[in-house]
C-alpha positions in Angstrom: 0.1 0.1 0.1 1.0 3.7 -0.7 2.3 5.8 2.0 1.5 8.6 -0.1 -2.3 9.4 -1.1 -3.5 12.4 -2.8 -5.3 14.8 -0.8 -6.2 18.3 -0.6 -3.4 19.0 1.5 -1.1 18.5 -1.7 -3.5 20.8 -3.9 -2.1 24.0 -4.9 -5.5 25.6 -6.2 -3.8 25.6 -9.9 -5.5 22.9 -11.9 -2.8 22.1 -14.4 -0.3 21.5 -11.5 -2.7 19.6 -9.5 -3.5 17.2 -12.0 0.0 16.5 -12.5 0.7 16.1 -9.1 -2.0 13.8 -8.7 -0.8 11.6 -11.7 2.7 11.6 -9.9 1.2 10.3 -6.7 -0.6 7.5 -8.6 2.2 6.4 -10.7 4.5 6.4 -7.3 1.5 4.2 -5.6 1.7 1.9 -8.5 5.6 1.6 -8.1 5.2 0.7 -4.5 2.6 -1.8 -5.3 4.4 -3.4 -8.1 5.8 -6.8 -8.0 9.4 -7.7 -9.0 8.3 -8.5 -12.8 6.6 -5.3 -13.2 8.9 -3.0 -11.2 11.1 -1.8 -13.6 8.5 -1.0 -16.1 6.5 1.0 -13.7 9.8 2.8 -12.4 10.3 3.8 -16.0 6.6 5.2 -16.3 7.2 7.3 -13.4 10.5 8.6 -14.9 8.7 9.6 -18.2 6.1 11.4 -16.3 8.3 13.4 -14.1 10.5 14.1 -16.8 7.7 15.9 -18.5 6.4 17.4 -15.4 9.7 18.9 -14.5 10.3 20.3 -18.0 7.0 21.9 -17.8 7.7 23.5 -14.6 10.9 24.6 -15.8 9.5 26.3 -18.8 7.1 28.1 -16.7 9.8 29.4 -14.3 12.0 30.6 -17.2 8.8 32.2 -18.9 8.1 34.4 -15.9 11.8 35.3 -14.9 13.7 32.5 -13.0 17.1 32.0 -14.1 17.4 28.6 -16.1 19.8 27.3 -13.1 17.5 28.3 -10.3 17.5 26.1 -7.1 13.9 24.9 -8.1 14.9 23.7 -11.6 18.3 22.3 -10.1 16.6 20.1 -7.7 14.4 18.4 -10.6 17.6 17.9 -12.2 18.7 15.8 -9.0 15.6 14.0 -8.6 15.4 12.7 -12.4 19.3 11.9 -12.0 18.5 9.8 -9.1 15.6 8.1 -10.7 17.4 7.3 -13.8 20.1 5.9 -11.7 17.3 3.4 -9.9 16.6 2.3 -13.6 20.0 1.1 -14.2 19.9 -0.5 -11.2 16.7 -2.3 -12.1 17.9 -3.1 -15.3 20.7 -5.1 -13.7 18.2 -6.8 -11.7 18.7 -5.1 -8.3 15.2 -3.9 -7.5 16.0 -2.8 -3.8 17.3 0.7 -4.7 14.1 1.1 -6.7 11.9 0.3 -3.7 14.2 2.7 -1.6 13.8 5.4 -3.8 10.2 5.0 -4.1 10.0 5.2 -0.3 12.1 8.4 -0.2 9.8 9.9 -2.8 7.0 9.6 -0.7 8.7 11.6 1.8 10.1 14.2 -0.5 7.2 14.9 -2.7 4.7 16.7 -0.2 7.7 18.9 0.8 8.8 19.8 -2.5 4.8 20.4 -3.5 4.1 22.1 -0.5 7.2 24.6 -0.5 8.9 25.1 -3.9 5.6 24.2 -6.1 3.5 26.3 -3.9 5.8 29.1 -4.3 5.9 28.8 -7.7 2.1 28.4 -8.1 1.8 32.0 -6.0 4.6 33.6 -8.3 2.6 32.3 -11.8 -0.7 33.6 -10.3 0.9 36.9 -9.7 2.5 37.1 -12.8 -1.0 36.3 -14.4 0.7 33.3 -16.1 -1.7 30.7 -17.6 0.4 27.5 -17.5 -1.9 25.8 -20.2 -1.3 28.4 -22.9 2.0 30.2 -21.7 0.3 33.5 -21.9 1.4 36.3 -19.6 -1.3 38.8 -18.6 1.1 40.9 -16.4 4.2 41.2 -18.2 4.9 44.4 -16.5 5.5 42.3 -13.0 8.4 40.4 -14.8 11.4 40.8 -12.6 14.4 42.8 -13.9 16.9 40.4 -12.8 16.1 36.6 -13.4 15.3 34.8 -10.0 17.9 32.3 -8.8 15.8 31.4 -5.8 13.7 28.2 -5.6 10.2 30.0 -5.7 9.8 28.4 -2.2 11.2 27.9 1.4 14.8 28.6 0.2 14.0 32.1 -1.1 12.3 35.0 0.4 9.9 36.3 -2.4 9.7 34.3 -5.5 8.2 37.2 -7.3 11.2 39.8 -6.3 14.2 40.5 -8.3 17.2 38.5 -7.7 18.9 40.8 -5.8 16.1 40.9 -3.2 15.7 37.2 -3.1 
């Protein structure tokens, strides 16, 4: 049984993000429930989804004034690297690292969503950014300098210019 279940506590009140996050939680639950024969394929489905999920968020950040190497995007890159390392272990028949990583993701994801992604959602809303169309209704609110912070708990104000963050 999954130790992470979708709930309103994970909701960011941004439907496109919430749908993607709910899909992530469901795919993670499928990994946790997988038998040894199906675990590598379920893990790969999670990696594929997460790669698209993070790429979309990274694009939104760049579109709304974040530096390409901001700490939120950097965390995405590290998580994807670890997920891919798990797939390498699985391909070699070593499934224990995947199972451990899946457990760790159930701990990491709520923190990431409630901090970094929550900050990103607030930032996108303040910019008037539509994540589905890429349209920006408040371009005058774009920061003068790229934001290098996370858009969450490790930066002060995700809508502030970099020197204030």
